PDB file of N, CA, C, O and CB in Angstrom:
ATOM      1  N   MET A   1      62.620  83.904-106.965  1.00  0.00           N
ATOM      2  CA  MET A   1      61.618  84.864-107.302  1.00  0.00           C
ATOM      3  C   MET A   1      60.826  84.525-108.441  1.00  0.00           C
ATOM      4  O   MET A   1      61.353  84.001-109.423  1.00  0.00           O
ATOM      5  CB  MET A   1      62.182  86.103-107.518  1.00  0.00           C
ATOM      6  N   GLU A   2      59.485  84.804-108.388  1.00  0.00           N
ATOM      7  CA  GLU A   2      58.616  84.737-109.390  1.00  0.00           C
ATOM      8  C   GLU A   2      58.083  85.983-109.927  1.00  0.00           C
ATOM      9  O   GLU A   2      58.076  87.002-109.236  1.00  0.00           O
ATOM     10  CB  GLU A   2      57.661  83.987-109.015  1.00  0.00           C
ATOM     11  N   ASN A   3      57.625  85.959-111.156  1.00  0.00           N
ATOM     12  CA  ASN A   3      57.102  87.308-111.692  1.00  0.00           C
ATOM     13  C   ASN A   3      55.639  86.932-112.250  1.00  0.00           C
ATOM     14  O   ASN A   3      55.346  85.860-112.778  1.00  0.00           O
ATOM     15  CB  ASN A   3      58.151  87.991-112.959  1.00  0.00           C
ATOM     16  N   ALA A   4      54.901  87.870-112.060  1.00  0.00           N
ATOM     17  CA  ALA A   4      53.543  87.950-112.558  1.00  0.00           C
ATOM     18  C   ALA A   4      53.060  89.153-113.106  1.00  0.00           C
ATOM     19  O   ALA A   4      53.348  90.217-112.556  1.00  0.00           O
ATOM     20  CB  ALA A   4      52.709  87.637-111.616  1.00  0.00           C
ATOM     21  N   THR A   5      52.289  89.119-114.227  1.00  0.00           N
ATOM     22  CA  THR A   5      51.603  90.253-114.726  1.00  0.00           C
ATOM     23  C   THR A   5      50.164  90.254-114.511  1.00  0.00           C
ATOM     24  O   THR A   5      49.500  89.295-114.905  1.00  0.00           O
ATOM     25  CB  THR A   5      51.849  90.393-116.076  1.00  0.00           C
ATOM     26  N   LEU A   6      49.675  91.144-113.980  1.00  0.00           N
ATOM     27  CA  LEU A   6      48.131  91.366-113.664  1.00  0.00           C
ATOM     28  C   LEU A   6      47.625  92.400-114.570  1.00  0.00           C
ATOM     29  O   LEU A   6      48.284  93.412-114.810  1.00  0.00           O
ATOM     30  CB  LEU A   6      47.834  91.841-112.129  1.00  0.00           C
ATOM     31  N   LYS A   7      46.303  92.138-115.155  1.00  0.00           N
ATOM     32  CA  LYS A   7      45.684  93.101-115.909  1.00  0.00           C
ATOM     33  C   LYS A   7      44.722  93.781-114.869  1.00  0.00           C
ATOM     34  O   LYS A   7      44.044  93.217-114.010  1.00  0.00           O
ATOM     35  CB  LYS A   7      44.970  92.483-117.194  1.00  0.00           C
ATOM     36  N   LEU A   8      44.828  95.235-115.168  1.00  0.00           N
ATOM     37  CA  LEU A   8      43.955  95.971-114.153  1.00  0.00           C
ATOM     38  C   LEU A   8      42.959  96.874-115.201  1.00  0.00           C
ATOM     39  O   LEU A   8      43.279  97.203-116.343  1.00  0.00           O
ATOM     40  CB  LEU A   8      44.982  97.024-112.978  1.00  0.00           C
ATOM     41  N   ARG A   9      41.852  97.148-114.619  1.00  0.00           N
ATOM     42  CA  ARG A   9      40.785  97.838-115.274  1.00  0.00           C
ATOM     43  C   ARG A   9      40.464  99.270-114.442  1.00  0.00           C
ATOM     44  O   ARG A   9      40.392  99.217-113.214  1.00  0.00           O
ATOM     45  CB  ARG A   9      39.471  96.816-115.333  1.00  0.00           C
ATOM     46  N   GLY A  10      40.312 100.298-115.006  1.00  0.00           N
ATOM     47  CA  GLY A  10      40.026 101.430-114.482  1.00  0.00           C
ATOM     48  C   GLY A  10      40.986 102.373-113.765  1.00  0.00           C
ATOM     49  O   GLY A  10      40.624 103.350-113.109  1.00  0.00           O
ATOM     50  N   VAL A  11      42.173 102.006-113.946  1.00  0.00           N
ATOM     51  CA  VAL A  11      43.170 102.849-113.472  1.00  0.00           C
ATOM     52  C   VAL A  11      43.393 104.104-114.403  1.00  0.00           C
ATOM     53  O   VAL A  11      43.950 103.978-115.494  1.00  0.00           O
ATOM     54  CB  VAL A  11      44.420 102.046-113.320  1.00  0.00           C
ATOM     55  N   SER A  12      42.977 105.218-113.974  1.00  0.00           N
ATOM     56  CA  SER A  12      43.097 106.465-114.719  1.00  0.00           C
ATOM     57  C   SER A  12      44.126 107.561-114.526  1.00  0.00           C
ATOM     58  O   SER A  12      44.173 108.602-115.181  1.00  0.00           O
ATOM     59  CB  SER A  12      41.992 107.041-114.574  1.00  0.00           C
ATOM     60  N   CYS A  13      45.031 107.163-113.447  1.00  0.00           N
ATOM     61  CA  CYS A  13      46.034 108.318-113.163  1.00  0.00           C
ATOM     62  C   CYS A  13      47.198 107.724-112.326  1.00  0.00           C
ATOM     63  O   CYS A  13      47.126 106.593-111.844  1.00  0.00           O
ATOM     64  CB  CYS A  13      45.312 109.591-112.324  1.00  0.00           C
ATOM     65  N   ALA A  14      48.348 108.593-112.164  1.00  0.00           N
ATOM     66  CA  ALA A  14      49.423 108.148-111.562  1.00  0.00           C
ATOM     67  C   ALA A  14      49.172 107.855-110.134  1.00  0.00           C
ATOM     68  O   ALA A  14      49.753 106.941-109.549  1.00  0.00           O
ATOM     69  CB  ALA A  14      50.436 109.037-111.743  1.00  0.00           C
ATOM     70  N   ALA A  15      48.373 108.571-109.620  1.00  0.00           N
ATOM     71  CA  ALA A  15      47.909 108.528-108.194  1.00  0.00           C
ATOM     72  C   ALA A  15      47.341 107.152-107.692  1.00  0.00           C
ATOM     73  O   ALA A  15      47.634 106.611-106.626  1.00  0.00           O
ATOM     74  CB  ALA A  15      46.821 109.583-108.013  1.00  0.00           C
ATOM     75  N   CYS A  16      46.404 106.644-108.732  1.00  0.00           N
ATOM     76  CA  CYS A  16      45.777 105.389-108.717  1.00  0.00           C
ATOM     77  C   CYS A  16      46.658 104.348-108.599  1.00  0.00           C
ATOM     78  O   CYS A  16      46.553 103.465-107.748  1.00  0.00           O
ATOM     79  CB  CYS A  16      45.021 105.189-109.797  1.00  0.00           C
ATOM     80  N   ALA A  17      47.820 104.444-109.705  1.00  0.00           N
ATOM     81  CA  ALA A  17      48.756 103.572-109.813  1.00  0.00           C
ATOM     82  C   ALA A  17      49.622 103.404-108.738  1.00  0.00           C
ATOM     83  O   ALA A  17      50.043 102.289-108.430  1.00  0.00           O
ATOM     84  CB  ALA A  17      49.376 103.807-110.805  1.00  0.00           C
ATOM     85  N   SER A  18      49.951 104.517-108.085  1.00  0.00           N
ATOM     86  CA  SER A  18      50.735 104.422-106.898  1.00  0.00           C
ATOM     87  C   SER A  18      50.142 103.852-105.640  1.00  0.00           C
ATOM     88  O   SER A  18      50.894 103.359-104.799  1.00  0.00           O
ATOM     89  CB  SER A  18      51.175 105.659-106.610  1.00  0.00           C
ATOM     90  N   ASN A  19      48.731 103.890-105.444  1.00  0.00           N
ATOM     91  CA  ASN A  19      47.870 103.299-104.422  1.00  0.00           C
ATOM     92  C   ASN A  19      48.004 101.953-104.527  1.00  0.00           C
ATOM     93  O   ASN A  19      48.314 101.241-103.572  1.00  0.00           O
ATOM     94  CB  ASN A  19      46.470 103.666-104.507  1.00  0.00           C
ATOM     95  N   ILE A  20      47.749 101.479-105.838  1.00  0.00           N
ATOM     96  CA  ILE A  20      47.755  99.910-106.277  1.00  0.00           C
ATOM     97  C   ILE A  20      49.146  99.329-105.863  1.00  0.00           C
ATOM     98  O   ILE A  20      49.277  98.349-105.131  1.00  0.00           O
ATOM     99  CB  ILE A  20      47.533  99.690-108.018  1.00  0.00           C
ATOM    100  N   GLU A  21      50.275 100.120-106.474  1.00  0.00           N
ATOM    101  CA  GLU A  21      51.546  99.383-106.079  1.00  0.00           C
ATOM    102  C   GLU A  21      51.709  99.330-104.542  1.00  0.00           C
ATOM    103  O   GLU A  21      52.106  98.298-104.001  1.00  0.00           O
ATOM    104  CB  GLU A  21      52.829 100.092-106.716  1.00  0.00           C
ATOM    105  N   GLU A  22      51.433 100.335-103.907  1.00  0.00           N
ATOM    106  CA  GLU A  22      51.424 100.293-102.286  1.00  0.00           C
ATOM    107  C   GLU A  22      50.574  99.088-101.716  1.00  0.00           C
ATOM    108  O   GLU A  22      51.063  98.256-100.951  1.00  0.00           O
ATOM    109  CB  GLU A  22      50.754 101.722-101.658  1.00  0.00           C
ATOM    110  N   ALA A  23      49.453  99.065-102.087  1.00  0.00           N
ATOM    111  CA  ALA A  23      48.655  97.810-101.742  1.00  0.00           C
ATOM    112  C   ALA A  23      49.312  96.645-102.098  1.00  0.00           C
ATOM    113  O   ALA A  23      49.451  95.763-101.251  1.00  0.00           O
ATOM    114  CB  ALA A  23      47.354  97.761-102.375  1.00  0.00           C
ATOM    115  N   ILE A  24      49.733  96.510-103.217  1.00  0.00           N
ATOM    116  CA  ILE A  24      50.221  95.035-103.615  1.00  0.00           C
ATOM    117  C   ILE A  24      51.601  94.776-102.850  1.00  0.00           C
ATOM    118  O   ILE A  24      51.811  93.682-102.326  1.00  0.00           O
ATOM    119  CB  ILE A  24      50.470  94.875-105.367  1.00  0.00           C
ATOM    120  N   ARG A  25      52.503  95.779-102.803  1.00  0.00           N
ATOM    121  CA  ARG A  25      53.778  95.672-102.063  1.00  0.00           C
ATOM    122  C   ARG A  25      53.368  95.287-100.477  1.00  0.00           C
ATOM    123  O   ARG A  25      54.126  94.545 -99.853  1.00  0.00           O
ATOM    124  CB  ARG A  25      54.658  97.175-102.189  1.00  0.00           C
ATOM    125  N   SER A  26      52.431  95.689 -99.987  1.00  0.00           N
ATOM    126  CA  SER A  26      52.150  95.304 -98.634  1.00  0.00           C
ATOM    127  C   SER A  26      51.803  93.899 -98.302  1.00  0.00           C
ATOM    128  O   SER A  26      51.605  93.489 -97.158  1.00  0.00           O
ATOM    129  CB  SER A  26      51.144  96.065 -98.197  1.00  0.00           C
ATOM    130  N   ILE A  27      51.746  93.227 -99.337  1.00  0.00           N
ATOM    131  CA  ILE A  27      51.341  91.491 -99.327  1.00  0.00           C
ATOM    132  C   ILE A  27      52.721  90.929 -98.823  1.00  0.00           C
ATOM    133  O   ILE A  27      53.827  91.184 -99.301  1.00  0.00           O
ATOM    134  CB  ILE A  27      50.870  90.681-101.122  1.00  0.00           C
ATOM    135  N   SER A  28      52.460  90.207 -97.882  1.00  0.00           N
ATOM    136  CA  SER A  28      53.749  89.400 -97.283  1.00  0.00           C
ATOM    137  C   SER A  28      54.179  88.560 -98.507  1.00  0.00           C
ATOM    138  O   SER A  28      53.380  87.884 -99.156  1.00  0.00           O
ATOM    139  CB  SER A  28      53.380  88.327 -95.853  1.00  0.00           C
ATOM    140  N   GLY A  29      55.674  88.663 -98.809  1.00  0.00           N
ATOM    141  CA  GLY A  29      56.413  87.953 -99.804  1.00  0.00           C
ATOM    142  C   GLY A  29      56.372  88.592-101.282  1.00  0.00           C
ATOM    143  O   GLY A  29      56.782  87.967-102.260  1.00  0.00           O
ATOM    144  N   VAL A  30      55.877  89.802-101.350  1.00  0.00           N
ATOM    145  CA  VAL A  30      55.926  90.586-102.527  1.00  0.00           C
ATOM    146  C   VAL A  30      57.157  91.464-102.490  1.00  0.00           C
ATOM    147  O   VAL A  30      57.277  92.402-101.702  1.00  0.00           O
ATOM    148  CB  VAL A  30      54.670  91.402-102.679  1.00  0.00           C
ATOM    149  N   GLU A  31      58.051  91.116-103.370  1.00  0.00           N
ATOM    150  CA  GLU A  31      59.163  92.028-103.276  1.00  0.00           C
ATOM    151  C   GLU A  31      59.233  93.370-104.135  1.00  0.00           C
ATOM    152  O   GLU A  31      60.025  94.262-103.835  1.00  0.00           O
ATOM    153  CB  GLU A  31      60.287  91.261-103.590  1.00  0.00           C
ATOM    154  N   ALA A  32      58.402  93.462-105.170  1.00  0.00           N
ATOM    155  CA  ALA A  32      58.374  94.541-105.877  1.00  0.00           C
ATOM    156  C   ALA A  32      56.990  94.661-106.779  1.00  0.00           C
ATOM    157  O   ALA A  32      56.430  93.607-107.080  1.00  0.00           O
ATOM    158  CB  ALA A  32      59.625  94.534-106.659  1.00  0.00           C
ATOM    159  N   CYS A  33      56.496  95.758-107.163  1.00  0.00           N
ATOM    160  CA  CYS A  33      55.380  95.946-107.835  1.00  0.00           C
ATOM    161  C   CYS A  33      55.506  97.339-108.760  1.00  0.00           C
ATOM    162  O   CYS A  33      55.919  98.372-108.233  1.00  0.00           O
ATOM    163  CB  CYS A  33      54.235  95.951-106.797  1.00  0.00           C
ATOM    164  N   SER A  34      55.205  97.305-109.874  1.00  0.00           N
ATOM    165  CA  SER A  34      55.259  98.303-110.983  1.00  0.00           C
ATOM    166  C   SER A  34      53.962  98.433-111.590  1.00  0.00           C
ATOM    167  O   SER A  34      53.518  97.432-112.151  1.00  0.00           O
ATOM    168  CB  SER A  34      56.259  97.943-112.042  1.00  0.00           C
ATOM    169  N   VAL A  35      53.244  99.532-111.580  1.00  0.00           N
ATOM    170  CA  VAL A  35      51.831  99.560-112.204  1.00  0.00           C
ATOM    171  C   VAL A  35      52.120 100.516-113.323  1.00  0.00           C
ATOM    172  O   VAL A  35      52.784 101.530-113.107  1.00  0.00           O
ATOM    173  CB  VAL A  35      50.542 100.086-111.161  1.00  0.00           C
ATOM    174  N   ASN A  36      51.602 100.205-114.622  1.00  0.00           N
ATOM    175  CA  ASN A  36      51.529 101.125-115.717  1.00  0.00           C
ATOM    176  C   ASN A  36      50.118 101.263-116.062  1.00  0.00           C
ATOM    177  O   ASN A  36      49.457 100.385-116.617  1.00  0.00           O
ATOM    178  CB  ASN A  36      52.348 100.687-116.905  1.00  0.00           C
ATOM    179  N   PHE A  37      49.689 102.413-115.703  1.00  0.00           N
ATOM    180  CA  PHE A  37      48.300 102.736-115.767  1.00  0.00           C
ATOM    181  C   PHE A  37      47.811 102.983-117.334  1.00  0.00           C
ATOM    182  O   PHE A  37      46.652 102.714-117.649  1.00  0.00           O
ATOM    183  CB  PHE A  37      48.061 104.035-114.848  1.00  0.00           C
ATOM    184  N   GLY A  38      48.700 103.478-118.241  1.00  0.00           N
ATOM    185  CA  GLY A  38      48.448 103.476-119.612  1.00  0.00           C
ATOM    186  C   GLY A  38      48.122 102.077-120.218  1.00  0.00           C
ATOM    187  O   GLY A  38      47.123 101.909-120.917  1.00  0.00           O
ATOM    188  N   ALA A  39      49.066 101.011-119.905  1.00  0.00           N
ATOM    189  CA  ALA A  39      48.790  99.604-120.240  1.00  0.00           C
ATOM    190  C   ALA A  39      47.731  98.962-119.420  1.00  0.00           C
ATOM    191  O   ALA A  39      47.343  97.864-119.820  1.00  0.00           O
ATOM    192  CB  ALA A  39      50.004  98.813-120.109  1.00  0.00           C
ATOM    193  N   GLU A  40      47.232  99.417-118.420  1.00  0.00           N
ATOM    194  CA  GLU A  40      46.468  98.792-117.304  1.00  0.00           C
ATOM    195  C   GLU A  40      46.866  97.429-117.030  1.00  0.00           C
ATOM    196  O   GLU A  40      46.175  96.451-117.315  1.00  0.00           O
ATOM    197  CB  GLU A  40      45.032  98.794-117.569  1.00  0.00           C
ATOM    198  N   GLN A  41      48.195  97.384-116.374  1.00  0.00           N
ATOM    199  CA  GLN A  41      48.864  96.185-115.915  1.00  0.00           C
ATOM    200  C   GLN A  41      49.717  96.514-114.889  1.00  0.00           C
ATOM    201  O   GLN A  41      50.231  97.628-114.783  1.00  0.00           O
ATOM    202  CB  GLN A  41      49.587  95.499-116.932  1.00  0.00           C
ATOM    203  N   ALA A  42      49.923  95.455-114.004  1.00  0.00           N
ATOM    204  CA  ALA A  42      50.968  95.444-112.950  1.00  0.00           C
ATOM    205  C   ALA A  42      51.970  94.344-113.060  1.00  0.00           C
ATOM    206  O   ALA A  42      51.663  93.177-113.302  1.00  0.00           O
ATOM    207  CB  ALA A  42      50.344  95.349-111.628  1.00  0.00           C
ATOM    208  N   SER A  43      53.148  94.767-112.875  1.00  0.00           N
ATOM    209  CA  SER A  43      54.334  93.698-112.866  1.00  0.00           C
ATOM    210  C   SER A  43      54.655  93.549-111.336  1.00  0.00           C
ATOM    211  O   SER A  43      54.938  94.468-110.567  1.00  0.00           O
ATOM    212  CB  SER A  43      55.787  94.227-113.786  1.00  0.00           C
ATOM    213  N   VAL A  44      54.551  92.155-111.033  1.00  0.00           N
ATOM    214  CA  VAL A  44      54.909  91.861-109.476  1.00  0.00           C
ATOM    215  C   VAL A  44      56.055  90.763-109.440  1.00  0.00           C
ATOM    216  O   VAL A  44      55.995  89.682-110.026  1.00  0.00           O
ATOM    217  CB  VAL A  44      53.503  91.254-108.578  1.00  0.00           C
ATOM    218  N   THR A  45      57.030  91.179-108.719  1.00  0.00           N
ATOM    219  CA  THR A  45      57.997  90.074-108.212  1.00  0.00           C
ATOM    220  C   THR A  45      57.684  89.690-107.032  1.00  0.00           C
ATOM    221  O   THR A  45      57.330  90.573-106.251  1.00  0.00           O
ATOM    222  CB  THR A  45      59.361  90.412-108.144  1.00  0.00           C
ATOM    223  N   TYR A  46      57.720  88.283-106.555  1.00  0.00           N
ATOM    224  CA  TYR A  46      57.306  87.690-105.348  1.00  0.00           C
ATOM    225  C   TYR A  46      57.904  86.543-105.113  1.00  0.00           C
ATOM    226  O   TYR A  46      58.360  85.880-106.045  1.00  0.00           O
ATOM    227  CB  TYR A  46      56.023  87.497-105.273  1.00  0.00           C
ATOM    228  N   ASP A  47      57.995  86.115-103.744  1.00  0.00           N
ATOM    229  CA  ASP A  47      58.619  84.868-103.299  1.00  0.00           C
ATOM    230  C   ASP A  47      57.446  83.772-103.283  1.00  0.00           C
ATOM    231  O   ASP A  47      56.561  83.843-102.430  1.00  0.00           O
ATOM    232  CB  ASP A  47      59.335  85.063-101.803  1.00  0.00           C
ATOM    233  N   SER A  48      57.462  82.828-104.182  1.00  0.00           N
ATOM    234  CA  SER A  48      56.397  81.969-104.171  1.00  0.00           C
ATOM    235  C   SER A  48      56.413  80.894-103.044  1.00  0.00           C
ATOM    236  O   SER A  48      55.590  79.979-103.016  1.00  0.00           O
ATOM    237  CB  SER A  48      56.340  81.363-105.448  1.00  0.00           C
ATOM    238  N   GLY A  49      57.414  81.060-102.101  1.00  0.00           N
ATOM    239  CA  GLY A  49      57.503  80.195-100.872  1.00  0.00           C
ATOM    240  C   GLY A  49      56.805  80.945 -99.867  1.00  0.00           C
ATOM    241  O   GLY A  49      56.398  80.261 -98.929  1.00  0.00           O
ATOM    242  N   LYS A  50      56.535  82.307 -99.814  1.00  0.00           N
ATOM    243  CA  LYS A  50      55.859  83.098 -98.888  1.00  0.00           C
ATOM    244  C   LYS A  50      54.364  83.498 -99.276  1.00  0.00           C
ATOM    245  O   LYS A  50      53.507  83.736 -98.424  1.00  0.00           O
ATOM    246  CB  LYS A  50      56.677  84.292 -98.684  1.00  0.00           C
ATOM    247  N   THR A  51      54.145  83.544-100.614  1.00  0.00           N
ATOM    248  CA  THR A  51      52.769  83.970-100.964  1.00  0.00           C
ATOM    249  C   THR A  51      52.454  83.193-102.435  1.00  0.00           C
ATOM    250  O   THR A  51      53.331  82.679-103.129  1.00  0.00           O
ATOM    251  CB  THR A  51      52.681  85.747-101.068  1.00  0.00           C
ATOM    252  N   ASP A  52      51.263  83.216-102.702  1.00  0.00           N
ATOM    253  CA  ASP A  52      50.658  82.658-103.890  1.00  0.00           C
ATOM    254  C   ASP A  52      49.903  83.640-104.774  1.00  0.00           C
ATOM    255  O   ASP A  52      48.899  84.223-104.364  1.00  0.00           O
ATOM    256  CB  ASP A  52      49.757  81.600-103.495  1.00  0.00           C
ATOM    257  N   SER A  53      50.374  83.801-105.928  1.00  0.00           N
ATOM    258  CA  SER A  53      49.736  84.880-106.697  1.00  0.00           C
ATOM    259  C   SER A  53      48.162  84.489-107.040  1.00  0.00           C
ATOM    260  O   SER A  53      47.286  85.276-107.399  1.00  0.00           O
ATOM    261  CB  SER A  53      50.614  85.126-108.084  1.00  0.00           C
ATOM    262  N   ARG A  54      48.053  83.226-106.855  1.00  0.00           N
ATOM    263  CA  ARG A  54      46.489  82.769-107.207  1.00  0.00           C
ATOM    264  C   ARG A  54      45.677  83.575-105.873  1.00  0.00           C
ATOM    265  O   ARG A  54      44.581  84.088-106.102  1.00  0.00           O
ATOM    266  CB  ARG A  54      46.229  80.691-107.176  1.00  0.00           C
ATOM    267  N   ILE A  55      46.178  83.640-104.714  1.00  0.00           N
ATOM    268  CA  ILE A  55      45.390  84.143-103.743  1.00  0.00           C
ATOM    269  C   ILE A  55      45.150  85.700-103.953  1.00  0.00           C
ATOM    270  O   ILE A  55      43.989  86.050-103.742  1.00  0.00           O
ATOM    271  CB  ILE A  55      46.013  83.818-102.434  1.00  0.00           C
ATOM    272  N   TRP A  56      45.928  86.570-104.282  1.00  0.00           N
ATOM    273  CA  TRP A  56      45.822  87.944-104.593  1.00  0.00           C
ATOM    274  C   TRP A  56      44.982  88.102-105.868  1.00  0.00           C
ATOM    275  O   TRP A  56      44.150  89.006-105.953  1.00  0.00           O
ATOM    276  CB  TRP A  56      47.207  88.566-104.743  1.00  0.00           C
ATOM    277  N   VAL A  57      45.195  87.239-106.843  1.00  0.00           N
ATOM    278  CA  VAL A  57      44.471  87.499-108.035  1.00  0.00           C
ATOM    279  C   VAL A  57      42.863  87.217-107.964  1.00  0.00           C
ATOM    280  O   VAL A  57      41.952  87.830-108.519  1.00  0.00           O
ATOM    281  CB  VAL A  57      45.113  86.651-109.113  1.00  0.00           C
ATOM    282  N   ASP A  58      42.817  86.047-107.065  1.00  0.00           N
ATOM    283  CA  ASP A  58      41.268  85.678-106.875  1.00  0.00           C
ATOM    284  C   ASP A  58      40.602  86.890-105.997  1.00  0.00           C
ATOM    285  O   ASP A  58      39.461  87.278-106.247  1.00  0.00           O
ATOM    286  CB  ASP A  58      41.072  84.096-106.005  1.00  0.00           C
ATOM    287  N   GLU A  59      41.398  87.459-104.947  1.00  0.00           N
ATOM    288  CA  GLU A  59      40.985  88.492-104.164  1.00  0.00           C
ATOM    289  C   GLU A  59      40.693  89.646-104.699  1.00  0.00           C
ATOM    290  O   GLU A  59      39.716  90.268-104.283  1.00  0.00           O
ATOM    291  CB  GLU A  59      41.757  88.717-103.329  1.00  0.00           C
ATOM    292  N   ARG A  60      41.468  90.130-105.694  1.00  0.00           N
ATOM    293  CA  ARG A  60      41.153  91.421-106.566  1.00  0.00           C
ATOM    294  C   ARG A  60      40.034  91.182-107.415  1.00  0.00           C
ATOM    295  O   ARG A  60      39.270  92.135-107.561  1.00  0.00           O
ATOM    296  CB  ARG A  60      42.339  91.873-107.487  1.00  0.00           C
ATOM    297  N   GLU A  61      39.747  90.029-108.058  1.00  0.00           N
ATOM    298  CA  GLU A  61      38.725  89.882-108.925  1.00  0.00           C
ATOM    299  C   GLU A  61      37.481  89.573-108.071  1.00  0.00           C
ATOM    300  O   GLU A  61      36.400  89.666-108.654  1.00  0.00           O
ATOM    301  CB  GLU A  61      39.046  88.827-109.956  1.00  0.00           C
ATOM    302  N   GLY A  62      37.479  89.271-106.962  1.00  0.00           N
ATOM    303  CA  GLY A  62      36.340  89.252-106.088  1.00  0.00           C
ATOM    304  C   GLY A  62      35.985  90.558-105.607  1.00  0.00           C
ATOM    305  O   GLY A  62      34.829  90.661-105.198  1.00  0.00           O
ATOM    306  N   ASN A  63      36.760  91.644-105.559  1.00  0.00           N
ATOM    307  CA  ASN A  63      36.443  92.904-105.299  1.00  0.00           C
ATOM    308  C   ASN A  63      36.298  93.782-106.219  1.00  0.00           C
ATOM    309  O   ASN A  63      36.295  94.987-105.969  1.00  0.00           O
ATOM    310  CB  ASN A  63      37.150  93.337-104.598  1.00  0.00           C
ATOM    311  N   GLU A  64      36.167  93.324-107.325  1.00  0.00           N
ATOM    312  CA  GLU A  64      35.946  94.295-108.653  1.00  0.00           C
ATOM    313  C   GLU A  64      34.661  95.039-108.459  1.00  0.00           C
ATOM    314  O   GLU A  64      33.652  94.465-108.049  1.00  0.00           O
ATOM    315  CB  GLU A  64      35.829  93.425-110.143  1.00  0.00           C
ATOM    316  N   GLY A  65      34.693  96.323-108.754  1.00  0.00           N
ATOM    317  CA  GLY A  65      33.663  97.068-108.851  1.00  0.00           C
ATOM    318  C   GLY A  65      33.301  97.468-107.445  1.00  0.00           C
ATOM    319  O   GLY A  65      32.167  97.915-107.274  1.00  0.00           O
ATOM    320  N   LYS A  66      34.051  97.375-106.497  1.00  0.00           N
ATOM    321  CA  LYS A  66      33.604  97.796-105.008  1.00  0.00           C
ATOM    322  C   LYS A  66      34.322  98.875-104.554  1.00  0.00           C
ATOM    323  O   LYS A  66      34.108  99.330-103.431  1.00  0.00           O
ATOM    324  CB  LYS A  66      33.787  96.710-103.950  1.00  0.00           C
TER     325      LYS A  66
END
């Protein structure tokens, strides 16, 4: 298992954090996700044999502001 920390912007409440956690957990190969909206970051545990964090980081950045 690998760990990644993602910086987030605009997360303003626990409900937003919960929605982000659910979305990240739905990615095949992601084992766990915890969002801290106060720190504006997500901690993700994933199987690098099943997913590549570069893909979901690139996707998130490409959708910024939408």
